[in-house]
Structure formats: structure tokens, C-alpha cells
Phi, psi and omega in degrees: 000129180288140180272141178290139178301145180299317183296321179292319179298314181297315181296321178294317179298312181298313181297315181302314182288324176295323176296331178279356179095005175272146175275114183226131181221160171272112181266348174208126177266135179243205179295128184292336184271307190222029178288145174293153182238124172253143176239120179256125182248123172265115184279004177063024176228018181092001179240155178230155172237157179227128177247133181232162178301139177286151176301145183301327182291342181268359182266149173286156176301134179081002180290144176279217180288122181238136182248162170234148177276111183276317176229138180239111178051057180259176176293139181305325181297324178295321180293312181300318180299317180295319179294316180298318178298317180294318182293336178298324182246353178239090182289347182270003186292134170259144172229122175255133180244130183225140174255117177199147182280327183279185181244354185271099180274351182073031179241160176280128179249146177298138178291136179283138183280000000 
């Protein structure tokens, strides 16, 4: 199964959430073809969450883009620090930033063990 380009996936995600009334932007552009995608969520209560791609071994065969929740309602500084560390060695990284009170991003999440 062919994987969807990162730039197309990101643009669809941003448009979908903006249409739903959430403020969503691309805060870092990466490689348009195969850049990793991080999603930073501002819960509008002083906490942030971070979703990163799930390890390939945790995905079902034929699964598309699957995420894992790396930080759940943590301090914003911890999230920014993690993104900055990743960006230091992964120049292809995409970061999407969204403001929303809920937790349903409409993405596939890795099953918790």
C-alpha cells in the first residue's frame, strides 16, 4: 500500500480541524514526501499533549499513519523541549499545532498494551 505524502496529510489535517472550529497551523514544515509528523495539542487549560508516529512494529499490516501519545497534558515547556531535540537531528520533521479542549484528534492511535 502506497503511503500518503506528508505534505498532503498535514494539509488535510489542518483544513479538517480549522473547518471544525479548532485553530490548527503548520508550525514547522518538513520533507514533503516522507517527513515525520508530530502533533502538538494546546488544551487551552495550561497543558499540552504531544502525538508522535508510532513505532512500525506496533502497527497492523496495511495500517496507515498511526500515532502514539508521547506526553499527555504536560507542561508546554516539556513539549517544546522534546520537539526542539527531535528537530536538531531530523530536519524533515513536520509539527502541527492545534488548540482544542477535547482529546479526539481523529487520528489512529497505537493500542495501549
